[in-house]
Each structure stands twice: as structure tokens, then as C-alpha cells.
N, C-alpha and C positions, 0 to 999 in steps of 0.2 A: 137520417138524411145526411148526405155527405156535403162537404164544402171543398171547393177547388182552391188551389194555391192563389189564384187571382182574387177570388172572393176574400180569402183570409188576408192577403196583402192590403186590400182596400179597407177592411175592418180595422186592421192594425194602424194603418196610416191615418184613418179617420178618428182614432182614439175611442172606438166603440167599446162599450163595457160588455165583457163576457168572461167566462171562466175558461182558462187556457191551460191544458194539461198535456205534458209530454210523458208517455208511458214507456219510454225506452229505459235502458240501464244507465247508471251514472257515467260510465266510461264513454258511452255514445253521446251523452249530453255534454260532456267536457270537450269532445271533438268539435261539435257544432250544435248550436241550439237556436231556437227561434224566440226565446224569452219566456216560454211557458213554464209553469210550475212542474218540476220533476217529481213524478209519482210513478215509479216503475209498475208495470202491470201486476206483478205479484203482490206489491204493497197496496195497490188500489182496492183489491178485494177486502183487505183488512181495515182500510181507512175510509171506505165509501160513506160510512155513517157521518163523517165529518162534513160531508157535502149535503146532508139532509135538508138544510135550509135553502138549498138551491135547486130543488127538484124540478122547478118550472123555469129556471133561468137557462140561458143559452150556455152550453158547455161545448168547447171545441177540443177534441182529442187528436193527438198525432203521435206517430212513431216513425220508424225508418221508411217503411213502404206502405203503411196503411193496414197491415194485417193485424198486428197487436192492438192497435187503436180500434180496429173494427170489433175485435173480441171484447175490448173494454166497453165499447159503445153498446154491444148486446147485453153485457152484464149490467150496465147502468140502466138500460131501458127495462130490463127484467126486474130491477129494483125500484121502479117507479119514476125514473128521471125521464121527463117528457120532451126535452129539447137538446138532445145530444147529437153532435155532428162529428163526423170522422173526416180528417184531411185526406182527400183522395191522393194516393201516391206518396203520402208522407213527406219526410225531409228530402227523399230522393227527387220527388217532383219539384220541390222548392228549389233545390240546387240546379236541376235541369232548366228551370225557368229563370232563376235569378242569380245563379252562381252561389258563392259562399257569402253573399251579402246578407246581413241580418236585417230584419224589419225595422 
């Protein structure tokens, strides 16, 4: 299931608890980030076991456009994670809606 930038902004502003992962590369994260934990897509495959205790928790993934995080979402679901959400449009959608303002 996907999540919109509006829904994500509301969750962040409300201080909701969820696992927030940015699957972009470090240089992209340095340019602009939403405060998520940086775990590049290539690294996520090797470190997914670290999240085993959170298989039923809400996990929100994002990247630049939603494509890499969509791949990560599929991988996680295939590994038993039941509540993984992909940010529709990624950081580009956030910037379109809210500019470079961080949550």
C-alpha cells in the first residue's frame, strides 16, 4: 500500500511511531532528506534481517521518485513484512508539494 506526501506529513507532524527508511544513495540524502534512516536499496537486501522484529510494524519507504522504494517494498513483502508503505512520487513529490522544507 502506498502513502501520499500529505499523509506522511500528517504522520510526521503528529509524531506517529513508524519505521521510516530512505533507500536512496548517501549523496542524494546529503542534498535533501526527510529525516528517515538512510539504508540504500543495495544495502537493504543485506540488512533486512535487522528489521525482523518489526515484520508487523508500519514501515514507510521512500526514494527520489518512488521506483526504488517500490522495489524495496516488494522485497520486504516477499520476506514477510506485512505493513510496508511506499511514498508515492518520493522526494520529488514532497518538493513539489512543500518545497525544500523539511518535516
